C-alpha positions as CSV (number, residue, x, y, z in Angstrom):
1,M,130.9,123.3,80.5
2,L,128.6,126.2,81.0
3,E,130.7,127.0,84.8
4,S,134.0,127.3,82.3
5,Y,131.9,129.4,79.9
6,L,130.6,131.6,82.5
7,E,134.1,132.0,84.2
8,S,135.9,132.7,80.7
9,R,132.9,135.1,80.0
10,F,132.6,137.1,83.7
11,K,136.1,136.3,84.6
12,V,135.8,135.3,87.8
13,D,139.1,135.1,89.9
14,M,138.2,131.9,92.2
15,A,142.0,132.4,93.8
16,S,140.4,136.1,95.7
17,P,140.3,135.3,99.1
18,H,136.2,137.5,98.6
19,T,135.1,134.9,95.8
20,R,136.0,131.9,97.7
21,A,133.8,133.6,100.8
22,R,131.4,134.3,98.3
23,C,130.7,130.8,96.7
24,R,130.7,129.0,100.5
25,R,127.7,131.5,102.0
26,V,125.9,131.0,98.6
27,C,126.7,127.2,98.9
28,L,125.5,127.8,103.0
29,L,122.0,129.8,101.6
30,V,121.1,127.3,98.8
31,V,121.2,124.3,101.8
32,L,118.7,126.1,103.6
33,I,116.9,126.6,100.6
34,A,116.8,122.9,99.8
35,V,115.7,122.0,103.7
36,L,113.4,125.1,104.1
37,S,111.8,124.1,100.1
38,L,111.3,120.7,100.9
39,G,110.0,121.4,104.3
40,D,107.5,123.3,102.4
41,L,106.6,120.4,100.9
42,L,106.3,118.4,103.7
43,V,103.4,120.5,105.2
44,T,101.8,121.7,102.0
45,W,101.6,117.5,101.4
46,T,100.4,117.1,105.5
47,F,97.8,119.7,105.0
48,L,96.4,118.3,101.5
49,N,96.3,114.8,102.9
50,S,94.6,115.9,106.4
51,F,92.4,118.6,106.4
52,G,93.0,120.7,103.2
53,M,94.4,124.1,102.9
54,Q,94.5,127.5,100.6
55,E,97.3,127.4,98.2
56,A,98.7,130.8,97.2
57,N,100.3,129.9,94.4
58,P,98.1,129.6,91.4
59,F,100.2,126.9,89.5
60,A,100.1,124.6,92.4
61,A,96.4,124.9,93.2
62,F,95.9,124.0,89.6
63,I,97.7,121.3,90.0
64,I,96.2,120.3,93.1
65,R,92.6,120.8,91.7
66,Q,93.9,118.0,89.1
67,Q,94.0,115.9,91.9
68,N,97.4,114.6,91.1
69,P,99.9,114.5,94.1
70,F,102.7,113.5,91.6
71,A,102.6,116.3,89.3
72,L,102.3,118.7,92.5
73,V,106.0,117.0,94.0
74,L,107.4,117.2,90.6
75,F,106.2,121.0,90.2
76,K,107.4,121.4,93.7
77,V,110.8,120.0,93.2
78,G,111.4,121.3,89.8
79,S,111.0,124.9,91.2
80,I,113.5,124.3,94.1
81,M,115.9,122.4,91.4
82,A,115.6,125.4,88.8
83,C,115.9,128.0,91.7
84,I,119.0,126.0,93.1
85,S,120.9,125.5,89.5
86,T,120.4,128.7,88.5
87,I,122.0,130.6,92.1
88,L,124.9,127.7,91.8
89,V,125.5,128.6,88.1
90,V,126.2,132.8,89.7
91,R,127.3,132.1,92.5
92,H,130.5,133.8,92.5
93,R,128.9,137.5,91.4
94,R,127.3,139.4,93.5
95,Q,124.3,139.0,91.9
96,G,124.0,134.9,92.7
97,E,124.8,136.0,96.2
98,I,121.8,138.2,96.2
99,A,119.4,136.4,94.9
100,A,120.5,133.2,97.1
101,W,119.7,136.0,100.0
102,I,116.7,136.7,98.5
103,A,115.1,133.1,97.8
104,A,116.0,132.3,101.7
105,S,114.7,135.4,102.7
106,I,111.3,134.4,101.2
107,L,111.5,131.0,102.1
108,I,112.1,131.7,106.4
109,M,108.8,133.7,106.0
110,L,106.7,131.3,104.3
111,T,108.3,129.0,107.0
112,V,107.2,131.9,109.6
113,R,103.6,131.5,107.8
114,W,103.1,128.0,108.0
115,A,103.9,128.4,111.6
116,V,101.3,130.6,111.7
117,Y,98.7,129.1,110.3
118,T,99.4,125.6,111.7
119,N,99.0,127.4,114.8
120,E,95.6,129.4,113.7
121,M,93.8,125.6,112.5
122,A,95.0,124.2,115.9
123,G,92.9,126.8,117.2
124,F,89.6,125.6,115.7
125,N,87.0,124.1,117.6
126,N,85.8,120.7,116.7
127,T,82.7,122.6,115.2
128,V,84.4,123.6,111.9
129,T,84.1,120.7,109.5
130,I,85.6,119.7,106.5
131,G,82.1,120.3,104.3
132,E,81.8,123.2,106.0
133,A,85.2,124.4,104.9
134,Q,85.1,122.9,101.7
135,Q,82.0,124.9,100.8
136,N,84.8,128.2,99.8
137,D,86.1,127.6,96.4
138,H,89.8,128.2,97.2
139,W,89.7,125.0,100.0
140,L,92.1,122.7,98.8
141,L,92.0,118.5,99.8
142,F,93.8,115.6,97.8
143,H,89.6,113.6,97.7
144,N,89.9,109.6,98.8
145,R,91.8,110.9,101.6
146,R,90.8,109.2,105.5
147,A,90.4,112.8,105.8
148,E,87.1,114.3,104.6
149,S,84.8,113.4,107.4
150,A,87.3,114.5,110.2
151,P,86.8,117.2,111.8
152,L,89.4,120.1,111.9
153,P,91.7,119.8,115.0
C-alpha cells in the first residue's frame, strides 16, 4: 500500500533500466547494511560479556547501564530494521541510493574501527584487569558474567 502510494506520488518508472539497476544496487547495499549491523551487534555482545568496552552511542550506553541485554538487542535490531525499511521504501529514488551508500559507508568504518579496537585490546598485557578498567565511568560490562575476574587478553 505504501509502495503504491509512493510510486503514484513520485511517478517511478520501473520500466527504466536505470531505475531497475538502482533498485538492485540499493538492495545489495541493504544486505551489506544488515550483515555489518548484525556483526556489530555480535561484537558488541561479545565484548560486553567478556571484559567490557566503551560504547559511543549514548542510547545504547544507557541501555547497557540498565543491565538489560534483551533491551540492547531489541534497540539494535530495531535501529537496523528502521534504517533498512526506510531505505527500501525509497530505493527507486536517487536519495534512497545515497542514503544506502552513506549507511553502508558508516558501517564499513565501524567494522574497521572494531578490528582496530580488537587488536588494541589484544595488545594489553595481563596486568590490566577488569577491576582497573571498570574504574573508568565509561567502561561498560554486563555484570554477573564470568568475565568480572578475568584479565584482559
